[in-house]
C-alpha positions as CSV (number, residue, x, y, z in Angstrom):
1,M,139.8,21.5,84.9
2,K,140.3,21.2,81.2
3,K,143.1,23.2,79.4
4,P,141.7,25.4,76.5
5,S,142.8,24.7,73.0
6,K,145.2,26.8,71.1
7,T,142.5,28.6,69.1
8,E,140.5,29.3,72.2
9,A,143.6,30.8,73.8
10,E,144.1,33.0,70.7
11,K,140.5,34.2,71.0
12,E,140.9,34.9,74.7
13,I,144.1,37.0,74.1
14,K,142.5,38.9,71.2
15,E,139.4,39.8,73.3
16,F,141.6,40.8,76.2
17,F,143.6,43.3,74.2
18,E,140.5,45.0,72.7
19,N,139.7,46.6,76.1
20,I,143.2,46.7,77.8
21,K,142.9,50.1,79.4
22,N,140.5,48.8,82.0
23,K,142.8,45.9,83.0
24,S,145.3,45.5,85.8
25,A,149.0,44.5,85.7
26,N,148.2,41.1,87.1
27,D,145.6,40.5,84.3
28,V,148.3,41.3,81.7
29,K,150.8,38.9,83.4
30,K,148.2,36.1,83.2
31,I,147.5,36.7,79.5
32,K,151.2,36.9,78.7
33,K,151.7,33.6,80.5
34,I,148.9,32.0,78.5
35,A,150.5,33.2,75.3
36,M,153.9,31.8,76.3
37,S,152.5,28.5,77.3
38,Y,150.9,28.0,73.9
39,N,153.9,29.5,72.1
40,L,151.8,32.3,70.6
41,P,153.6,35.5,69.6
42,L,152.1,38.8,70.8
43,K,153.8,40.8,68.1
44,N,152.4,44.3,68.1
45,L,150.2,43.6,71.1
46,R,153.2,43.7,73.4
47,K,153.5,47.5,72.7
48,K,150.3,48.1,74.6
49,F,151.7,47.4,78.1
50,C,154.9,48.2,80.0
51,K,157.7,45.6,79.6
52,K,158.8,46.2,83.2
53,C,155.7,46.4,85.4
54,Y,153.0,45.2,82.9
55,S,150.8,48.2,83.4
56,P,148.6,49.1,80.4
57,N,148.9,52.9,81.2
58,L,151.3,54.2,78.6
59,K,151.9,57.8,77.6
60,F,153.2,58.8,74.1
61,K,156.4,60.8,74.4
62,S,157.9,61.6,70.9
63,I,158.9,60.4,67.5
64,K,162.5,61.1,66.5
65,K,164.5,59.5,63.6
66,K,161.8,56.9,63.0
67,I,161.8,55.8,66.7
68,K,158.6,56.1,68.7
69,T,159.1,56.6,72.5
70,T,156.4,55.8,75.1
71,E,156.6,56.2,78.8
72,C,154.9,54.1,81.5
73,E,152.7,56.3,83.7
74,N,153.2,53.7,86.6
75,C,156.9,53.2,86.8
76,G,158.4,55.7,84.4
77,T,160.1,53.2,82.1
78,L,160.8,54.4,78.6
79,M,160.1,52.1,75.7
80,R,161.4,52.7,72.2
81,W,160.0,51.1,69.0
82,K,161.2,51.4,65.4
83,I,158.5,52.8,63.0
84,K,158.3,51.0,59.6
85,N,157.7,53.0,56.5
């Protein structure tokens, strides 16, 4: 089996995150592993899944002092992200 090129991997990652709500945690793990193997940064895409259980089911909590808080519906982990102006 031939290993895909870096640009093909980038396309695969981009297509995956366009429809992430229908994906499972194992699918997210596989895509993250592909990104790490090619040294591709996920940047803002990493905010679309839980950092603990990799579930794409996130629920918006609040915005306070320029910090957005989301909660994983699967495991209950809170994730906080700074909001830029």
